[in-house]
KOLMI-940248 format. One record per residue (C-alpha): y negated, z negated, x; residue in one letter. Coordinates in steps of 0.02 Angstrom, whole numbers, plus 50000, padded with zeros to 5 digits. Layout:
# KOLMI-940248
{Y: Y Z: Z X: X res: A}
...
END
This chain:
# KOLMI-940248
{Y: 50000 Z: 50000 X: 50000 res: M}
{Y: 49831 Z: 50051 X: 50070 res: K}
{Y: 49683 Z: 49932 X: 50078 res: D}
{Y: 49520 Z: 49996 X: 50004 res: F}
{Y: 49349 Z: 49915 X: 49990 res: A}
{Y: 49269 Z: 49901 X: 49819 res: Y}
{Y: 49082 Z: 49889 X: 49788 res: S}
{Y: 49050 Z: 49824 X: 49612 res: P}
{Y: 48865 Z: 49797 X: 49647 res: D}
{Y: 48752 Z: 49907 X: 49753 res: P}
{Y: 48665 Z: 49846 X: 49910 res: E}
{Y: 48482 Z: 49802 X: 49884 res: V}
{Y: 48397 Z: 49910 X: 50017 res: R}
{Y: 48215 Z: 49899 X: 49960 res: V}
{Y: 48121 Z: 49763 X: 49868 res: R}
{Y: 47939 Z: 49787 X: 49911 res: K}
{Y: 47855 Z: 49884 X: 49770 res: Y}
{Y: 47758 Z: 49778 X: 49644 res: R}
{Y: 47820 Z: 49792 X: 49465 res: I}
{Y: 47718 Z: 49786 X: 49306 res: G}
{Y: 47830 Z: 49737 X: 49159 res: A}
{Y: 47789 Z: 49802 X: 48985 res: I}
{Y: 47879 Z: 49708 X: 48846 res: G}
{Y: 47928 Z: 49527 X: 48817 res: A}
{Y: 48082 Z: 49544 X: 48708 res: G}
{Y: 48263 Z: 49503 X: 48745 res: M}
{Y: 48298 Z: 49650 X: 48862 res: I}
{Y: 48148 Z: 49614 X: 48972 res: M}
{Y: 48157 Z: 49424 X: 48967 res: A}
{Y: 48345 Z: 49403 X: 48981 res: E}
{Y: 48398 Z: 49556 X: 49082 res: C}
{Y: 48260 Z: 49643 X: 49182 res: H}
{Y: 48169 Z: 49488 X: 49242 res: L}
{Y: 48326 Z: 49384 X: 49269 res: A}
{Y: 48395 Z: 49524 X: 49379 res: A}
{Y: 48232 Z: 49546 X: 49473 res: Y}
{Y: 48218 Z: 49361 X: 49509 res: A}
{Y: 48394 Z: 49359 X: 49580 res: E}
{Y: 48367 Z: 49515 X: 49686 res: A}
{Y: 48194 Z: 49466 X: 49746 res: G}
{Y: 48099 Z: 49613 X: 49670 res: F}
{Y: 47912 Z: 49571 X: 49658 res: P}
{Y: 47848 Z: 49565 X: 49478 res: V}
{Y: 47659 Z: 49566 X: 49484 res: H}
{Y: 47611 Z: 49572 X: 49299 res: A}
{Y: 47673 Z: 49576 X: 49120 res: I}
{Y: 47603 Z: 49633 X: 48952 res: A}
{Y: 47670 Z: 49653 X: 48777 res: S}
{Y: 47610 Z: 49686 X: 48600 res: R}
{Y: 47571 Z: 49500 X: 48585 res: T}
{Y: 47487 Z: 49413 X: 48731 res: R}
{Y: 47563 Z: 49244 X: 48684 res: A}
{Y: 47739 Z: 49315 X: 48699 res: N}
{Y: 47696 Z: 49392 X: 48867 res: A}
{Y: 47622 Z: 49228 X: 48926 res: Q}
{Y: 47778 Z: 49132 X: 48876 res: S}
{Y: 47890 Z: 49252 X: 48974 res: V}
{Y: 47769 Z: 49248 X: 49122 res: A}
{Y: 47777 Z: 49059 X: 49126 res: D}
{Y: 47966 Z: 49064 X: 49125 res: R}
{Y: 47980 Z: 49189 X: 49269 res: W}
{Y: 47825 Z: 49136 X: 49369 res: N}
{Y: 47732 Z: 49300 X: 49343 res: I}
{Y: 47553 Z: 49276 X: 49400 res: G}
{Y: 47460 Z: 49403 X: 49294 res: T}
{Y: 47465 Z: 49427 X: 49105 res: V}
{Y: 47371 Z: 49574 X: 49031 res: H}
{Y: 47311 Z: 49586 X: 48852 res: D}
{Y: 47387 Z: 49758 X: 48823 res: T}
{Y: 47513 Z: 49874 X: 48906 res: P}
{Y: 47371 Z: 49996 X: 48939 res: E}
{Y: 47276 Z: 49863 X: 49036 res: A}
{Y: 47431 Z: 49827 X: 49140 res: L}
{Y: 47447 Z: 50011 X: 49185 res: I}
{Y: 47264 Z: 50010 X: 49240 res: D}
{Y: 47297 Z: 49863 X: 49358 res: D}
{Y: 47281 Z: 49937 X: 49535 res: P}
{Y: 47409 Z: 49812 X: 49602 res: E}
{Y: 47549 Z: 49885 X: 49494 res: V}
{Y: 47656 Z: 50011 X: 49588 res: E}
{Y: 47807 Z: 50029 X: 49471 res: I}
{Y: 47783 Z: 50023 X: 49282 res: V}
{Y: 47939 Z: 49952 X: 49199 res: D}
{Y: 47939 Z: 49987 X: 49011 res: I}
{Y: 48045 Z: 49896 X: 48881 res: A}
{Y: 47960 Z: 49958 X: 48724 res: Y}
{Y: 48009 Z: 50050 X: 48563 res: P}
{Y: 48046 Z: 50235 X: 48595 res: P}
{Y: 47913 Z: 50296 X: 48474 res: D}
{Y: 47780 Z: 50207 X: 48580 res: R}
{Y: 47856 Z: 50235 X: 48750 res: Q}
{Y: 47801 Z: 50416 X: 48783 res: P}
{Y: 47615 Z: 50377 X: 48776 res: D}
{Y: 47638 Z: 50234 X: 48900 res: L}
{Y: 47741 Z: 50346 X: 49016 res: I}
{Y: 47604 Z: 50477 X: 49013 res: R}
{Y: 47469 Z: 50350 X: 49052 res: K}
{Y: 47572 Z: 50281 X: 49196 res: A}
{Y: 47605 Z: 50455 X: 49267 res: L}
{Y: 47417 Z: 50488 X: 49266 res: A}
{Y: 47371 Z: 50324 X: 49354 res: A}
{Y: 47343 Z: 50362 X: 49539 res: P}
{Y: 47406 Z: 50192 X: 49599 res: H}
{Y: 47570 Z: 50200 X: 49501 res: V}
{Y: 47710 Z: 50267 X: 49611 res: K}
{Y: 47853 Z: 50273 X: 49483 res: A}
{Y: 47903 Z: 50233 X: 49304 res: V}
{Y: 48061 Z: 50153 X: 49235 res: L}
{Y: 48084 Z: 50194 X: 49050 res: A}
{Y: 48209 Z: 50133 X: 48921 res: Q}
{Y: 48340 Z: 50237 X: 48836 res: K}
{Y: 48323 Z: 50328 X: 48723 res: P}
{Y: 48180 Z: 50405 X: 48822 res: L}
{Y: 48100 Z: 50472 X: 48662 res: A}
{Y: 48142 Z: 50503 X: 48480 res: L}
{Y: 48179 Z: 50687 X: 48506 res: S}
{Y: 48256 Z: 50797 X: 48638 res: L}
{Y: 48102 Z: 50907 X: 48641 res: D}
{Y: 47990 Z: 50758 X: 48681 res: E}
{Y: 48110 Z: 50704 X: 48819 res: A}
{Y: 48101 Z: 50877 X: 48896 res: R}
{Y: 47911 Z: 50870 X: 48893 res: K}
{Y: 47912 Z: 50702 X: 48982 res: L}
{Y: 48032 Z: 50772 X: 49113 res: R}
{Y: 47917 Z: 50918 X: 49146 res: D}
{Y: 47761 Z: 50809 X: 49150 res: E}
{Y: 47840 Z: 50691 X: 49276 res: A}
{Y: 47887 Z: 50839 X: 49385 res: R}
{Y: 47709 Z: 50905 X: 49375 res: A}
{Y: 47640 Z: 50732 X: 49420 res: A}
{Y: 47757 Z: 50722 X: 49570 res: G}
{Y: 47815 Z: 50547 X: 49522 res: K}
{Y: 47990 Z: 50479 X: 49492 res: P}
{Y: 48027 Z: 50445 X: 49309 res: L}
{Y: 48189 Z: 50349 X: 49293 res: S}
{Y: 48283 Z: 50303 X: 49134 res: V}
{Y: 48373 Z: 50136 X: 49116 res: N}
{Y: 48552 Z: 50193 X: 49084 res: Q}
{Y: 48613 Z: 50025 X: 49146 res: N}
{Y: 48797 Z: 50042 X: 49096 res: M}
{Y: 48819 Z: 50152 X: 49250 res: R}
{Y: 48791 Z: 49992 X: 49350 res: Y}
{Y: 48917 Z: 49890 X: 49254 res: D}
{Y: 49034 Z: 49830 X: 49389 res: Q}
{Y: 49191 Z: 49906 X: 49314 res: S}
{Y: 49104 Z: 50075 X: 49298 res: M}
{Y: 49046 Z: 50069 X: 49479 res: Q}
{Y: 49220 Z: 50030 X: 49545 res: V}
{Y: 49302 Z: 50157 X: 49428 res: L}
{Y: 49185 Z: 50291 X: 49494 res: K}
{Y: 49234 Z: 50247 X: 49673 res: Q}
{Y: 49419 Z: 50258 X: 49628 res: I}
{Y: 49396 Z: 50426 X: 49542 res: L}
{Y: 49290 Z: 50498 X: 49683 res: D}
{Y: 49424 Z: 50465 X: 49814 res: R}
{Y: 49557 Z: 50546 X: 49704 res: G}
{Y: 49664 Z: 50392 X: 49675 res: A}
{Y: 49701 Z: 50443 X: 49495 res: L}
{Y: 49724 Z: 50628 X: 49532 res: G}
{Y: 49653 Z: 50746 X: 49402 res: E}
{Y: 49588 Z: 50650 X: 49250 res: P}
{Y: 49684 Z: 50696 X: 49092 res: V}
{Y: 49621 Z: 50577 X: 48957 res: F}
{Y: 49483 Z: 50446 X: 48950 res: A}
{Y: 49429 Z: 50324 X: 48816 res: Q}
{Y: 49295 Z: 50193 X: 48784 res: I}
{Y: 49343 Z: 50088 X: 48633 res: D}
{Y: 49210 Z: 49970 X: 48565 res: M}
{Y: 49235 Z: 49845 X: 48424 res: H}
{Y: 49079 Z: 49737 X: 48438 res: A}
{Y: 48914 Z: 49701 X: 48350 res: I}
{Y: 48759 Z: 49757 X: 48445 res: P}
{Y: 48592 Z: 49670 X: 48431 res: H}
{Y: 48491 Z: 49797 X: 48332 res: W}
{Y: 48307 Z: 49772 X: 48377 res: Q}
{Y: 48191 Z: 49759 X: 48228 res: G}
{Y: 48097 Z: 49919 X: 48267 res: F}
{Y: 48256 Z: 50020 X: 48234 res: L}
{Y: 48235 Z: 49989 X: 48047 res: E}
{Y: 48098 Z: 50120 X: 48046 res: G}
{Y: 48207 Z: 50258 X: 48120 res: Y}
{Y: 48335 Z: 50369 X: 48035 res: D}
{Y: 48456 Z: 50363 X: 48183 res: R}
{Y: 48550 Z: 50210 X: 48242 res: L}
{Y: 48715 Z: 50200 X: 48337 res: T}
{Y: 48722 Z: 50365 X: 48430 res: L}
{Y: 48545 Z: 50346 X: 48497 res: S}
{Y: 48554 Z: 50162 X: 48538 res: N}
{Y: 48736 Z: 50115 X: 48575 res: M}
{Y: 48843 Z: 50271 X: 48595 res: S}
{Y: 48714 Z: 50334 X: 48720 res: V}
{Y: 48780 Z: 50203 X: 48843 res: H}
{Y: 48958 Z: 50265 X: 48828 res: H}
{Y: 48918 Z: 50451 X: 48825 res: L}
{Y: 48807 Z: 50431 X: 48978 res: D}
{Y: 48944 Z: 50332 X: 49067 res: A}
{Y: 49069 Z: 50472 X: 49031 res: L}
{Y: 48945 Z: 50597 X: 49104 res: R}
{Y: 48924 Z: 50484 X: 49257 res: F}
{Y: 49112 Z: 50480 X: 49282 res: L}
{Y: 49161 Z: 50659 X: 49239 res: F}
{Y: 49007 Z: 50772 X: 49226 res: G}
{Y: 48951 Z: 50872 X: 49076 res: D}
{Y: 49074 Z: 50911 X: 48935 res: P}
{Y: 49091 Z: 51082 X: 48854 res: D}
{Y: 49128 Z: 51029 X: 48675 res: E}
{Y: 49073 Z: 50887 X: 48563 res: V}
{Y: 49145 Z: 50826 X: 48398 res: T}
{Y: 49072 Z: 50674 X: 48310 res: S}
{Y: 49110 Z: 50585 X: 48146 res: L}
{Y: 49019 Z: 50437 X: 48067 res: T}
{Y: 49010 Z: 50321 X: 47919 res: R}
{Y: 48883 Z: 50185 X: 47878 res: T}
{Y: 48908 Z: 50008 X: 47940 res: D}
{Y: 48931 Z: 49885 X: 47793 res: P}
{Y: 48845 Z: 49745 X: 47890 res: R}
{Y: 48685 Z: 49841 X: 47931 res: T}
{Y: 48572 Z: 49814 X: 47781 res: T}
{Y: 48433 Z: 49937 X: 47823 res: F}
{Y: 48455 Z: 50124 X: 47794 res: E}
{Y: 48542 Z: 50218 X: 47934 res: H}
{Y: 48627 Z: 50386 X: 47953 res: S}
{Y: 48754 Z: 50337 X: 48086 res: D}
{Y: 48841 Z: 50169 X: 48089 res: G}
{Y: 49022 Z: 50175 X: 48148 res: I}
{Y: 49041 Z: 50328 X: 48262 res: V}
{Y: 49187 Z: 50418 X: 48343 res: V}
{Y: 49151 Z: 50558 X: 48469 res: T}
{Y: 49276 Z: 50670 X: 48558 res: T}
{Y: 49225 Z: 50767 X: 48713 res: L}
{Y: 49316 Z: 50910 X: 48800 res: R}
{Y: 49272 Z: 50944 X: 48982 res: F}
{Y: 49288 Z: 51108 X: 49080 res: P}
{Y: 49440 Z: 51040 X: 49174 res: S}
{Y: 49532 Z: 51011 X: 49010 res: G}
{Y: 49499 Z: 50824 X: 49014 res: L}
{Y: 49478 Z: 50748 X: 48841 res: M}
{Y: 49377 Z: 50590 X: 48813 res: A}
{Y: 49354 Z: 50480 X: 48660 res: L}
{Y: 49207 Z: 50364 X: 48629 res: S}
{Y: 49222 Z: 50242 X: 48484 res: T}
{Y: 49081 Z: 50129 X: 48422 res: E}
{Y: 49149 Z: 50017 X: 48285 res: D}
{Y: 48992 Z: 49913 X: 48256 res: V}
{Y: 49072 Z: 49834 X: 48103 res: W}
{Y: 49224 Z: 49766 X: 48200 res: S}
{Y: 49280 Z: 49650 X: 48059 res: G}
{Y: 49215 Z: 49517 X: 47940 res: P}
{Y: 49106 Z: 49374 X: 48002 res: R}
{Y: 49143 Z: 49220 X: 47899 res: E}
{Y: 49162 Z: 49036 X: 47937 res: E}
{Y: 49337 Z: 49007 X: 48002 res: G}
{Y: 49367 Z: 49191 X: 48044 res: Y}
{Y: 49429 Z: 49210 X: 48223 res: E}
{Y: 49317 Z: 49337 X: 48307 res: D}
{Y: 49398 Z: 49473 X: 48414 res: D}
{Y: 49249 Z: 49575 X: 48471 res: Q}
{Y: 49290 Z: 49677 X: 48625 res: H}
{Y: 49262 Z: 49837 X: 48723 res: I}
{Y: 49403 Z: 49916 X: 48823 res: T}
{Y: 49416 Z: 50076 X: 48923 res: W}
{Y: 49556 Z: 50178 X: 49000 res: R}
{Y: 49570 Z: 50332 X: 49111 res: V}
{Y: 49738 Z: 50418 X: 49135 res: A}
{Y: 49759 Z: 50545 X: 49275 res: G}
{Y: 49897 Z: 50646 X: 49355 res: T}
{Y: 49920 Z: 50514 X: 49493 res: K}
{Y: 49876 Z: 50352 X: 49407 res: G}
{Y: 49791 Z: 50251 X: 49272 res: V}
{Y: 49639 Z: 50137 X: 49272 res: A}
{Y: 49597 Z: 50020 X: 49129 res: K}
{Y: 49477 Z: 49879 X: 49097 res: G}
{Y: 49355 Z: 49788 X: 48987 res: T}
{Y: 49167 Z: 49782 X: 48964 res: I}
{Y: 49123 Z: 49598 X: 48955 res: G}
{Y: 48958 Z: 49587 X: 48861 res: W}
{Y: 49029 Z: 49549 X: 48686 res: P}
{Y: 49103 Z: 49387 X: 48752 res: T}
{Y: 48979 Z: 49348 X: 48891 res: G}
{Y: 49109 Z: 49377 X: 49026 res: A}
{Y: 49121 Z: 49487 X: 49179 res: A}
{Y: 49193 Z: 49661 X: 49153 res: S}
{Y: 49366 Z: 49694 X: 49224 res: T}
{Y: 49465 Z: 49835 X: 49303 res: L}
{Y: 49648 Z: 49861 X: 49349 res: S}
{Y: 49723 Z: 50020 X: 49417 res: Y}
{Y: 49891 Z: 50091 X: 49468 res: N}
{Y: 49903 Z: 50241 X: 49584 res: S}
{Y: 50045 Z: 50338 X: 49664 res: T}
{Y: 49921 Z: 50378 X: 49803 res: E}
{Y: 49850 Z: 50205 X: 49840 res: E}
{Y: 49952 Z: 50064 X: 49763 res: T}
{Y: 50134 Z: 50123 X: 49771 res: N}
{Y: 50143 Z: 50118 X: 49582 res: G}
{Y: 50088 Z: 49935 X: 49573 res: K}
{Y: 49942 Z: 49869 X: 49473 res: W}
{Y: 49793 Z: 49810 X: 49576 res: V}
{Y: 49650 Z: 49708 X: 49503 res: T}
{Y: 49490 Z: 49691 X: 49606 res: P}
{Y: 49378 Z: 49549 X: 49548 res: D}
{Y: 49195 Z: 49500 X: 49552 res: W}
{Y: 49081 Z: 49368 X: 49478 res: E}
{Y: 48933 Z: 49474 X: 49423 res: T}
{Y: 48909 Z: 49545 X: 49248 res: M}
{Y: 48834 Z: 49696 X: 49159 res: W}
{Y: 48697 Z: 49584 X: 49084 res: F}
{Y: 48594 Z: 49546 X: 49186 res: P}
{Y: 48661 Z: 49601 X: 49356 res: H}
{Y: 48672 Z: 49788 X: 49319 res: A}
{Y: 48483 Z: 49788 X: 49303 res: F}
{Y: 48473 Z: 49750 X: 49489 res: I}
{Y: 48552 Z: 49918 X: 49525 res: G}
{Y: 48435 Z: 50006 X: 49405 res: V}
{Y: 48278 Z: 49941 X: 49489 res: M}
{Y: 48351 Z: 49956 X: 49664 res: E}
{Y: 48385 Z: 50141 X: 49645 res: Q}
{Y: 48204 Z: 50168 X: 49593 res: L}
{Y: 48133 Z: 50060 X: 49733 res: Q}
{Y: 48239 Z: 50160 X: 49855 res: H}
{Y: 48182 Z: 50326 X: 49781 res: A}
{Y: 47999 Z: 50277 X: 49802 res: V}
{Y: 48030 Z: 50219 X: 49981 res: D}
{Y: 48124 Z: 50376 X: 50035 res: T}
{Y: 48034 Z: 50508 X: 49932 res: G}
{Y: 48197 Z: 50560 X: 49850 res: T}
{Y: 48245 Z: 50577 X: 49667 res: A}
{Y: 48311 Z: 50418 X: 49586 res: P}
{Y: 48495 Z: 50414 X: 49541 res: V}
{Y: 48445 Z: 50384 X: 49359 res: L}
{Y: 48321 Z: 50526 X: 49358 res: N}
{Y: 48241 Z: 50595 X: 49202 res: V}
{Y: 48313 Z: 50770 X: 49223 res: A}
{Y: 48489 Z: 50699 X: 49218 res: D}
{Y: 48445 Z: 50588 X: 49070 res: N}
{Y: 48383 Z: 50738 X: 48970 res: V}
{Y: 48561 Z: 50805 X: 48983 res: R}
{Y: 48626 Z: 50642 X: 48909 res: T}
{Y: 48499 Z: 50660 X: 48769 res: M}
{Y: 48559 Z: 50839 X: 48741 res: A}
{Y: 48736 Z: 50770 X: 48723 res: L}
{Y: 48677 Z: 50641 X: 48595 res: V}
{Y: 48580 Z: 50774 X: 48500 res: E}
{Y: 48734 Z: 50886 X: 48495 res: T}
{Y: 48836 Z: 50741 X: 48427 res: A}
{Y: 48710 Z: 50720 X: 48285 res: Y}
{Y: 48720 Z: 50908 X: 48251 res: Q}
{Y: 48910 Z: 50898 X: 48248 res: S}
{Y: 48900 Z: 50763 X: 48115 res: I}
{Y: 48774 Z: 50862 X: 48012 res: A}
{Y: 48875 Z: 51023 X: 48020 res: E}
{Y: 49048 Z: 50945 X: 48011 res: G}
{Y: 49119 Z: 51042 X: 48157 res: R}
{Y: 49147 Z: 51048 X: 48344 res: T}
{Y: 48998 Z: 51114 X: 48442 res: L}
{Y: 48972 Z: 51183 X: 48616 res: R}
{Y: 48854 Z: 51080 X: 48724 res: L}
{Y: 48710 Z: 51198 X: 48767 res: D}
{Y: 48621 Z: 51143 X: 48927 res: L}
{Y: 48532 Z: 51308 X: 48959 res: S}
{Y: 48361 Z: 51223 X: 48939 res: K}
{Y: 48412 Z: 51071 X: 49040 res: D}
END
């Protein structure tokens, strides 16, 4: 049996560019800022829709400057990276203002980047014209099991991938602003899984999606429980399931929320869990005729998707600014994920399998 190193978390190579944080909700307060504090990234300022909320988060994380508005934060000449955790209908205007600010070196935006694929393409092109990195926070790529799985795949331990699956039975936290949109699960939860499958295997050729409403979600929504099948040029098939219902929630009912994944190849199998539904670390085990002599091997780690994956997200942008290279999570790549999500919505609307057209992307 061969010995291989596994890197569940990336090395922090750069931590010198001052961050301006926009947003004071759960994602910023519990994930971004917790990760930055652990990694030593300098957070200079924060702003949100409500100054009192921003001040409360600033006090918690020892952030020295609180601005009255996101726009004022972007105007702060000490801010070098603008980190946005804001609703996607309001995010594009803030991105544009940050791209135009001469002192801002880069922007980190949330997914979905915008409410439409056309708007995302415009932001991509405007960032290119401004000559500034625009990165999108597809943080599942930095989940530890996804990082190690990618390493195993890249060195051919599983051979040619034949079938892959991400199987979710868990209840997401739907932010309040989503009640005003007509799209729900594909744009806000499936996007993690579809982007992770692109990260692992590249762009698929064909997309088939089905949906039904979620009985627990009381506001109107077009897509609740979603199942998407992808076919890749190699012949690989992949299945992404988002069962956001996952079962009744009543006193005395034993909860079994979980997310599992599996990749089967011609020379081995990898399988694991995504830990966020239970607040645990993600896991991975694999068995390879090439590497493990047909025995199961289980690397381990102590870090978690939330919040530790957000270290990798900011690190790749800090490194991009420092080296003058494109960030790993660059906007051009993210537009292709948005094109995949848009095609999934079209598949639902038309009730058929569709080709993924990336000719504009």
